[in-house]
VEXDREN-2710 file (C-alpha; in Angstrom, 1 decimal):
% VEXDREN-2710
k/r/px/py/pz
1/MET/0.1/0.0/-0.2
2/SER/1.5/3.6/-0.8
3/LEU/1.0/6.2/0.8
4/LEU/0.8/10.0/-0.9
5/LEU/3.4/12.3/0.4
6/PRO/3.5/15.6/0.2
7/ALA/6.0/17.5/-2.5
8/GLN/9.2/18.5/-0.8
9/ASN/9.4/21.4/0.7
10/LYS/9.9/24.4/-1.5
11/MET/12.1/26.8/0.5
12/GLY/11.9/25.8/3.9
13/LYS/9.7/29.0/4.6
14/ILE/7.2/28.4/6.8
15/ILE/3.4/29.8/5.7
16/ARG/1.7/31.5/8.6
17/ILE/-2.0/30.8/8.2
18/GLY/-4.2/33.6/10.2
19/THR/-7.6/32.1/11.1
20/ARG/-10.7/32.7/13.4
21/GLU/-10.7/30.2/16.1
22/SER/-14.5/28.7/15.3
23/GLU/-14.8/25.1/14.5
24/LEU/-15.5/26.2/11.2
25/ALA/-13.4/28.9/10.6
26/VAL/-10.6/26.3/11.8
27/TRP/-12.0/23.7/9.3
28/GLN/-11.8/26.2/6.3
29/ALA/-8.0/27.2/7.4
30/THR/-6.9/23.4/7.7
31/GLN/-8.0/22.4/4.1
32/VAL/-5.9/25.4/3.1
33/LYS/-3.5/23.6/5.1
34/ASN/-3.3/20.9/3.5
35/LEU/-4.0/22.0/0.4
36/LEU/-0.5/24.1/0.8
37/LEU/1.2/20.5/2.2
38/GLN/0.2/18.7/-1.1
39/TYR/2.3/21.2/-2.9
40/GLY/5.3/21.1/-0.6
41/TYR/4.6/24.2/1.4
42/GLU/5.6/24.0/4.9
43/THR/2.5/25.8/7.2
44/GLU/1.3/26.9/10.7
45/LEU/-1.9/28.1/11.7
46/VAL/-2.3/31.3/14.0
47/TYR/-5.6/32.1/15.8
48/ILE/-7.1/35.2/15.6
49/LYS/-10.3/36.3/17.4
50/SER/-12.2/38.8/15.5
51/GLU/-14.8/41.8/16.5
52/GLY/-17.5/38.9/15.0
53/ASP/-16.8/36.6/17.5
54/ILE/-16.4/38.8/20.6
55/ASP/-19.8/40.8/20.2
56/LEU/-22.3/38.2/20.0
57/SER/-25.7/40.0/20.6
58/THR/-25.5/43.0/18.6
59/PRO/-27.1/42.4/14.8
60/LEU/-24.7/42.1/12.4
61/TYR/-26.4/44.9/10.4
62/GLU/-26.2/47.0/13.7
63/MET/-22.4/47.0/13.9
64/GLY/-21.8/49.6/11.7
65/VAL/-19.2/48.4/9.3
66/GLN/-18.2/45.7/7.1
67/GLY/-15.7/43.5/7.5
68/VAL/-16.7/42.9/11.0
69/PHE/-15.5/39.0/10.9
70/THR/-12.3/39.9/8.6
71/ARG/-10.6/43.0/10.1
72/SER/-8.8/41.6/12.7
73/LEU/-7.2/39.1/10.4
74/ASP/-6.3/41.8/7.6
75/SER/-4.8/44.0/10.4
76/ALA/-2.6/40.8/11.4
77/LEU/-1.9/40.4/7.8
78/LEU/-0.8/44.1/7.3
79/ASN/1.0/43.6/10.7
80/ASN/3.2/40.6/9.5
81/LYS/1.7/38.6/11.8
82/ILE/0.6/36.2/9.6
83/ASP/1.5/35.3/6.2
84/ILE/-2.0/34.6/4.5
85/ALA/-5.9/34.6/6.1
86/VAL/-8.8/32.5/5.5
87/HIS/-12.3/34.0/5.3
88/SER/-15.8/32.9/4.3
89/MET/-15.7/34.7/1.4
90/LYS/-19.4/36.3/1.9
91/ASP/-17.8/37.7/4.8
92/VAL/-15.1/39.8/2.9
93/PRO/-15.9/43.0/2.0
94/THR/-15.9/43.7/-1.7
95/GLN/-12.8/46.4/-1.4
96/LEU/-10.1/44.6/-0.1
97/PRO/-7.8/46.9/2.4
98/LYS/-4.9/48.3/0.4
99/GLY/-2.0/46.2/0.4
100/ILE/-4.2/43.1/0.3
101/ILE/-5.0/41.1/-2.7
102/GLN/-7.3/37.9/-3.2
103/ALA/-4.7/35.1/-3.5
104/ALA/-7.3/32.2/-4.3
105/VAL/-10.6/31.0/-4.2
106/LEU/-11.6/27.2/-3.3
107/LYS/-13.7/24.7/-4.8
108/ARG/-16.9/25.8/-4.0
109/GLY/-19.2/24.1/-1.5
110/PRO/-23.0/23.7/-1.0
111/VAL/-24.7/27.3/-1.6
112/LYS/-28.3/26.8/0.2
113/ASP/-29.6/28.1/3.3
114/LEU/-31.4/25.7/5.2
115/LEU/-34.3/26.0/8.1
116/VAL/-33.4/24.0/10.9
117/LEU/-36.3/23.0/13.4
118/LYS/-36.6/23.4/16.8
119/ASN/-38.1/20.0/16.9
120/GLU/-39.3/17.2/14.7
121/LEU/-41.3/17.7/11.8
122/SER/-43.9/15.8/13.4
123/VAL/-44.3/18.0/16.5
124/MET/-44.6/20.6/14.3
125/SER/-47.4/19.7/12.3
126/ASP/-49.8/22.7/13.5
127/LYS/-47.0/24.9/11.7
128/LEU/-45.1/23.3/8.9
129/GLY/-46.6/20.8/6.7
130/PHE/-46.0/19.6/3.3
131/VAL/-48.2/20.6/0.2
132/ASN/-47.2/18.9/-3.4
133/GLY/-44.4/17.8/-2.5
134/GLU/-43.1/21.1/-1.0
135/TRP/-43.1/21.9/2.9
136/SER/-45.3/25.1/3.5
137/ILE/-46.1/27.2/6.4
138/VAL/-50.0/25.9/7.8
139/ASN/-52.0/28.1/9.6
140/SER/-49.6/30.9/10.0
141/GLU/-51.8/33.7/11.0
142/SER/-53.3/31.7/14.0
143/SER/-49.7/30.3/14.9
144/PRO/-47.3/32.2/13.7
145/LEU/-44.2/30.7/12.9
146/THR/-40.8/32.7/15.0
147/VAL/-37.7/32.1/13.0
148/ALA/-34.0/33.0/14.2
149/THR/-31.6/35.0/12.3
150/SER/-28.8/37.9/12.1
151/SER/-28.9/38.2/7.8
152/ILE/-31.1/40.7/6.8
153/ARG/-31.0/39.1/3.5
154/ARG/-32.3/35.7/4.9
155/LYS/-35.3/38.1/6.9
156/ALA/-36.0/39.9/3.5
157/GLN/-36.2/36.8/1.5
158/TRP/-38.4/35.0/4.6
159/LEU/-40.8/37.8/5.5
160/HIS/-41.6/38.2/1.6
161/ARG/-42.6/34.4/1.5
162/TYR/-44.1/34.6/4.7
163/PRO/-45.2/38.4/6.0
164/THR/-47.1/36.6/9.1
165/SER/-43.8/35.0/10.8
166/VAL/-42.0/36.6/13.6
167/VAL/-38.2/36.8/12.9
168/GLU/-35.3/37.3/15.9
169/ASN/-32.1/37.8/15.7
170/LEU/-29.4/35.4/16.2
171/ARG/-25.6/35.6/16.4
172/GLY/-22.7/33.4/17.2
173/ASN/-20.6/30.8/15.5
174/VAL/-22.3/27.9/14.0
175/ASN/-22.1/25.6/17.7
176/THR/-23.5/28.7/19.6
177/ARG/-26.5/29.2/17.1
178/LEU/-27.6/25.7/17.1
179/ARG/-27.1/25.8/21.0
180/LYS/-29.4/28.9/21.1
181/LEU/-32.3/27.4/18.8
182/LYS/-32.4/24.5/21.9
183/GLU/-32.8/26.9/24.1
184/GLU/-35.0/29.8/23.0
185/LYS/-39.0/29.8/22.4
186/TRP/-38.1/29.6/18.6
187/ASP/-39.5/27.0/16.0
188/ALA/-36.4/27.6/13.8
189/ALA/-33.3/28.9/12.9
190/ILE/-32.0/29.6/9.5
191/PHE/-28.5/28.3/8.5
192/ALA/-26.2/28.0/5.5
193/ALA/-25.8/24.6/4.4
194/ALA/-22.1/24.8/3.9
195/GLY/-21.5/25.6/7.6
196/LEU/-23.6/22.8/9.3
197/GLU/-22.4/20.6/6.6
198/ARG/-18.4/21.0/6.8
199/ILE/-18.6/20.5/10.1
200/ASN/-20.8/17.5/10.2
201/LEU/-23.2/19.4/12.3
202/ARG/-26.4/19.2/9.9
203/PRO/-29.1/18.1/11.9
204/GLU/-32.0/15.9/10.5
205/ASN/-34.3/17.7/11.2
206/SER/-33.9/20.4/8.3
207/ILE/-35.1/21.7/5.2
208/GLU/-33.2/23.0/2.4
209/LEU/-34.8/26.8/1.0
210/ASP/-34.5/26.0/-2.4
211/TRP/-36.6/29.2/-3.4
212/MET/-34.0/31.2/-1.2
213/LEU/-31.2/32.9/-3.3
214/PRO/-28.2/33.1/-1.7
215/ALA/-25.5/35.8/-0.3
216/PRO/-22.9/36.8/-3.0
217/ALA/-19.9/34.2/-2.6
218/GLN/-21.7/32.2/-0.2
219/GLY/-20.1/28.6/0.4
220/ALA/-16.7/30.1/-1.6
221/VAL/-13.7/29.8/1.0
222/MET/-11.2/33.2/0.0
223/VAL/-7.6/33.2/0.9
224/VAL/-5.7/36.7/0.7
225/CYS/-2.4/37.5/1.1
226/ARG/0.0/40.4/1.3
227/GLU/0.2/42.3/-1.8
228/GLU/4.3/42.2/-2.4
229/ASP/4.7/38.6/-0.9
230/ALA/5.1/36.9/-4.1
231/TYR/6.2/33.4/-2.2
232/ALA/2.5/33.4/-0.7
233/LEU/0.5/34.2/-4.1
234/GLU/2.7/31.6/-5.9
235/ALA/1.8/29.3/-3.0
236/CYS/-1.8/30.0/-3.1
237/VAL/-2.2/29.7/-7.3
238/GLU/-1.8/26.4/-7.0
239/PHE/-4.9/25.6/-5.2
240/ASN/-7.2/28.5/-7.0
241/ASP/-10.5/27.2/-8.4
242/ALA/-10.9/29.4/-11.8
243/ASP/-14.8/28.7/-12.1
244/THR/-15.5/29.8/-8.6
245/ALA/-13.3/32.6/-8.5
246/PHE/-15.2/33.7/-11.8
247/CYS/-18.5/33.3/-10.4
248/THR/-17.8/34.7/-6.9
249/LYS/-16.4/37.6/-8.8
250/ILE/-19.3/38.3/-10.6
251/GLU/-21.6/37.9/-7.9
252/ARG/-19.1/40.1/-5.7
253/GLU/-19.3/43.0/-8.4
254/PHE/-23.0/42.9/-8.5
255/LEU/-23.3/43.4/-4.5
256/ARG/-20.8/46.3/-5.0
257/ALA/-22.7/47.6/-8.1
258/LEU/-25.4/48.1/-5.8
259/LEU/-23.8/49.4/-3.0
260/GLY/-24.7/46.5/-0.7
261/GLY/-23.2/46.0/2.5
262/CYS/-24.1/43.8/5.9
263/SER/-27.4/46.4/6.0
264/THR/-28.8/45.7/2.6
265/PRO/-31.0/42.4/1.7
266/ILE/-28.8/41.9/-1.7
267/SER/-28.6/37.8/-3.1
268/ALA/-26.5/36.8/-5.9
269/TYR/-25.8/33.2/-7.4
270/ALA/-23.8/32.7/-10.5
271/GLU/-22.8/28.7/-11.5
272/VAL/-21.3/28.0/-14.8
273/LEU/-23.7/25.4/-16.7
274/ASP/-22.4/23.9/-20.3
275/GLU/-20.0/26.4/-21.1
276/GLU/-22.3/29.4/-20.1
277/ILE/-22.7/31.4/-16.9
278/HIS/-26.5/31.4/-15.3
279/PHE/-26.8/34.1/-13.2
280/ARG/-29.8/34.9/-10.6
281/GLY/-29.7/38.6/-8.3
282/ASN/-31.9/40.4/-6.7
283/ILE/-32.7/43.2/-3.7
284/PHE/-35.2/43.7/-1.1
285/SER/-36.5/46.1/1.1
286/LEU/-35.8/45.4/4.6
287/ASP/-39.4/44.0/5.3
288/GLY/-39.7/42.0/2.6
289/LYS/-42.4/43.9/1.1
290/GLU/-40.5/45.1/-2.2
291/LYS/-37.9/43.1/-4.4
292/VAL/-36.3/43.5/-7.7
293/GLU/-34.9/40.5/-9.4
294/TYR/-32.4/39.4/-12.3
295/GLU/-31.8/35.9/-14.1
296/ASN/-29.9/35.8/-17.2
297/THR/-27.5/33.1/-19.0
298/VAL/-24.9/34.3/-21.0
299/SER/-21.6/32.2/-22.9
300/ILE/-18.5/32.7/-20.7
301/PRO/-16.8/35.4/-22.6
302/ASP/-19.9/37.4/-22.7
303/ALA/-20.0/37.3/-19.0
304/ALA/-16.8/39.0/-17.8
305/HIS/-19.0/42.0/-16.6
306/LEU/-22.4/40.4/-15.8
307/GLY/-22.3/41.3/-12.5
308/LEU/-22.2/45.2/-12.9
309/GLU/-24.7/45.0/-15.8
310/ALA/-27.0/43.1/-14.0
311/ALA/-26.7/45.7/-11.1
312/GLU/-27.6/48.3/-13.6
313/GLU/-30.3/46.3/-14.8
314/VAL/-31.7/46.1/-11.3
315/LEU/-31.2/49.3/-9.8
316/SER/-33.1/50.8/-13.0
317/LEU/-36.1/48.5/-12.4
318/GLY/-36.8/49.7/-9.0
319/GLY/-33.8/48.9/-7.1
320/GLN/-32.5/52.1/-6.7
321/ALA/-35.4/53.5/-4.7
322/ILE/-35.0/50.2/-2.4
323/ALA/-31.3/51.1/-2.0
324/ASP/-31.7/54.5/-1.2
325/SER/-34.9/53.8/1.4
326/ILE/-32.4/51.6/3.0
327/LYS/-29.5/54.4/3.4
328/ASN/-32.1/57.0/4.7
329/ALA/-33.7/54.8/6.9
330/GLY/-30.0/54.3/8.5
331/LYS/-29.6/58.3/8.8
END
């Protein structure tokens, strides 16, 4: 029996990988560590605590800044305490800090959102049921479902579909949020499938929300490094997934063109299908009552600026009014 051994160490230089301390973040960083090992690079993990991990009560969209989960790692990177940082790509602001560049994007994982039920479906038969092969809310006006999430994107899409529901704030890492769901008087909570599945925590009583469009870059992992660090960049390029990098670029371009951040319910998903890019994107009002959506399929050569073109279309069809109302509400 032969063993697959890592390639010979390139230069003897240790690449310091910065990561948050949550189980999911460490899982992601470990994937990068293993990929670098395959290509002959020696590494070590360096744990950095983020503001998003420290403040577990304030809703993300009230914390006033983008990059709440990435700033501490970016600071460590710029101060030469680490050589690369590993992020859930949907947490990364569309404008990277000066001096930091995208080094690689890992092959994308699951992109869907999940509704995790507090109890088994049979116990919640007064509120949930299956109709024509799909689950739906039953008697929502007399017995409204209480759902927890800190994501205003998920909240807006949920309220658009189920306007009588009650939506509560839920913060913390994956493990913390699962624990809170058990403790609080909620019926369910919404999670990203990727986060639960990567650390083998997806409960059996969970339902895929096929109708809910994901956040831009959901399910993708980004690696960043210092702009002048040619060694780290060369190492990471080895495992960059071109399709994922291209699709997430389109999604993040859509987000950036809509001036979206943590305070704007914006969704986007691009995927490669038979040498074409299929793209869907939307923007919602905070209460979920208004939305503007876009969908198109174009050839890969014509998709270089698809995110920008989609955003311009959404803005012209009413998205600008939605974005302005959200901006003015925050003043």
